[in-house]
C-alpha positions in Angstrom: 116.4 114.3 108.6 113.5 115.0 107.6 111.9 116.4 104.2 110.4 119.9 103.9 107.6 120.8 101.7 110.5 122.3 99.2 111.6 118.8 99.2 112.1 116.9 95.7 110.0 113.9 96.5 110.7 110.1 94.7 108.8 107.2 95.4 110.5 103.9 94.5 108.6 100.5 94.3 109.7 96.7 93.2 108.0 93.7 93.3 110.3 91.5 91.2 113.9 90.4 92.2 116.9 90.8 90.2 119.7 88.6 89.2 122.4 90.9 90.0 120.8 93.0 93.3 118.3 90.7 94.8 115.0 90.8 96.2 113.0 94.0 96.1 114.0 95.8 99.4 117.7 95.2 98.0 116.7 96.8 94.9 115.3 99.7 96.5 119.1 100.2 98.1 120.9 99.9 94.8 118.8 102.2 93.2 119.6 104.8 96.1 123.0 104.1 95.1 122.6 104.5 91.7 120.7 107.9 92.0 123.8 109.2 94.0 126.1 108.6 91.0 123.3 110.4 89.0 123.6 113.7 90.7 120.6 113.0 92.6 121.4 113.0 96.5 119.3 111.4 99.2 118.6 113.6 101.9 115.9 111.7 103.8 114.5 108.3 103.3 111.3 106.4 104.5 111.1 103.1 105.7 110.3 100.2 103.3 106.6 99.2 102.9 104.7 96.5 101.6 102.0 96.9 99.1 99.6 94.6 97.3 100.1 94.6 93.4 97.5 96.4 91.4 95.6 95.7 89.5 96.2 91.8 90.0 96.8 91.3 93.6 98.0 87.8 93.0 101.0 89.6 91.8 104.0 89.6 94.3 103.6 92.5 96.9 105.7 95.7 96.4 108.3 97.0 98.6 107.9 101.0 98.4 109.9 103.8 99.6 110.1 107.6 99.5 112.9 109.7 99.6 113.7 113.4 99.5 116.7 114.3 97.3 118.4 117.2 96.1 119.7 117.7 92.6 121.4 120.3 90.3 118.8 118.8 87.6 115.4 120.5 86.6 112.7 118.4 86.9 112.1 117.3 83.1 115.7 116.1 83.1 115.6 114.4 86.7 112.6 112.4 85.3 114.8 111.8 82.3 117.3 110.1 84.8 114.9 108.3 86.7 113.5 106.3 83.6 117.3 105.6 82.6 117.9 104.2 86.0 114.8 102.0 85.5 116.0 101.0 82.6 119.4 99.9 84.1 117.4 97.8 86.4 115.4 95.9 83.7 112.1 98.2 83.6 110.3 96.9 80.8 107.3 99.5 80.1 105.8 97.4 77.3 102.8 96.8 79.9 101.2 99.1 81.8 101.0 98.1 85.6 103.3 95.3 84.9 105.4 93.7 88.0 108.7 95.3 87.7 112.0 95.7 88.9 112.0 98.9 89.8 109.7 101.9 89.5 110.9 105.6 90.3 107.8 107.9 90.3 108.6 111.6 90.7 106.3 112.9 93.2 107.1 116.3 93.7 109.8 119.1 93.0 109.3 121.5 95.7 106.3 123.3 95.1 106.6 123.2 91.0 103.0 122.6 89.6 103.1 121.2 85.8 99.8 120.3 84.0 101.4 119.1 80.9 101.3 118.1 77.9 105.0 117.5 78.7 106.3 115.4 81.4 106.8 115.6 84.1 103.0 116.6 85.5 104.0 117.7 88.7 103.1 116.7 91.6 102.5 113.3 90.5 98.5 113.0 89.2 97.8 110.2 91.9 99.8 110.2 94.6 96.8 111.3 96.6 95.1 108.0 96.2 98.0 106.0 97.3 98.9 104.6 100.8 102.1 103.2 99.5 102.9 106.8 98.6 101.7 108.6 101.5 102.4 106.4 104.2 106.1 106.6 103.6 105.9 110.3 102.5 104.4 110.9 106.1 107.3 109.4 107.8 110.0 111.8 106.2 107.9 114.5 105.7 104.7 115.1 108.0 104.2 118.7 107.1 103.8 118.2 103.5 101.1 119.8 101.6 99.9 119.1 98.1 100.8 122.0 95.8 97.6 122.0 94.1 94.9 120.9 96.7 96.7 122.7 99.8 95.8 119.4 101.8 98.4 118.2 104.1 99.5 114.5 104.0 97.5 113.7 107.1 94.6 114.4 105.6 95.4 112.6 102.6 95.8 109.6 104.3 92.9 110.3 106.2 90.8 110.2 103.1 92.3 106.9 101.6 90.1 103.6 101.3 90.1 101.8 104.7 90.7 98.6 102.9 94.0 100.1 101.5 96.5 97.4 101.9 99.8 99.0 103.0 102.0 98.1 105.8 105.9 98.0 107.1 108.1 95.6 104.9 108.6 94.1 108.4 105.0 93.2 108.9 104.7 91.9 105.4 
């Protein structure tokens, strides 16, 4: 199944192993099971991609994926649930951009646009800059268009820095 422009899109990332769930790719799979139990139902799932850690590429590489989901939750409650699931997986938010067991980002909630000041900001304010988001997104929703800029995912990918280090996990 592929996603549509009206899909709710979530990015998953992990670059630290967890004693209960194992290596980062296994953590992503476990997180999807947690999402299902929290009324967040996966409808499309990308491959797992590997990307360099940022800002310190010496940190472990990330396993990344994008899923399209359905949920009865409004965007603000969905973000709260995503944060609760991150915490259940041991996510520590004390340091910005630190390695983490699980990162769940709400990328888009259909065509909803929210600029703040209250979360969530939609679409995610940096999704167009991230190969580790755009490549898996293009897999499951090649027709997706940014709700603000109107640019399609192919155009956003073409605008990425050629040095962007994101590849399929199996090639990592």
